[in-house]
Phi, psi and omega in degrees: 000322177299332187285353181261010183257123184229085181305141181278153182251123184254158168297309179287121180252174177303322185291328178298310182296326171292326175293315183298316179281349177071041183194152173271119175299132184220155171246117187256108193245101183279126178231142176164172179301161179292130183090007183280342185105013183303312182303312188300301189299318189293322187288315189288332176288322179295326180296314182297327180288322176291327172292336172282356182090009175272156185264115190227164173208134181254123180260124172232139198312302192292321172308316182291324183282359176267355177222284175306316185247032189288344184276350186269144178268191167248034166288158179305317182301308176298323176301312176304314180290331175300304183298322181299317176297324180293316180301321179287319175297324176293319181293328175296322182282331177292317180299333179277357177100351193276160172268120181256127179242123179238147183231096182224143170308312183030073189292338190257133175305318180300330185278326176288327176291327169302315179296309179313313182293324174295318184261350180097134192296322184292342183255008183243111182250095182282126175244117177264127175268086193279094182227130183300150179303323180300323177288313180303324182282332173288323176284319175034050184315321189256002186067016183288318182302305187303315174300322184297309175299331176278358185071019187264341171240133180252155178067023181281129184308135185093334176258295180259348183223149188280157161243129181255114183298150173297145181283321176208074178291158177293334189201148173231132182239121170269092191284355173281337183236325180278124178292148188308303191299320180297318185294322184294312175303318180295318176287321176298314185294322183286317185290328179309315178304333181272336184246000174280133183267000000 
């Protein structure tokens, strides 16, 4: 079947779009346990970059699962497919010249490596939200940990399923100790060096 697929080659390339937008497209990938602050920090980072004049788009776990990935469960197989689809969408957005910010638990190193390979290592800025499980569980913003402890959710990352921390992330934020505004300022300064033309 795949032998019948012949992708088109277009005249307008990513370098043309990047030049027109005045930025280097990058994928900023926030990863960490549920309740570590991924969505909050990703949202604040996007806002800061947007205010600096950058063209951005934010992909968030729960938002994507209500549309593009609403057919997927939380089985290991579907979690891999969830991340793969996100990577493909992000890659298209990078081709459009955008700075893509994503917030996904993405618990497995192999899945994040798959995304890194897909978009190119130089385009993948992995940000690890290092927050102890006890703090995430104390916050329990979505009530998931409580349900997992009651046996209502199985395979919740951190409880019934493992989280594998990044081996060499672009940046680490300890959201149990660092104030959000300080973390955003630090991240934006670091990111700016990678996206500025």
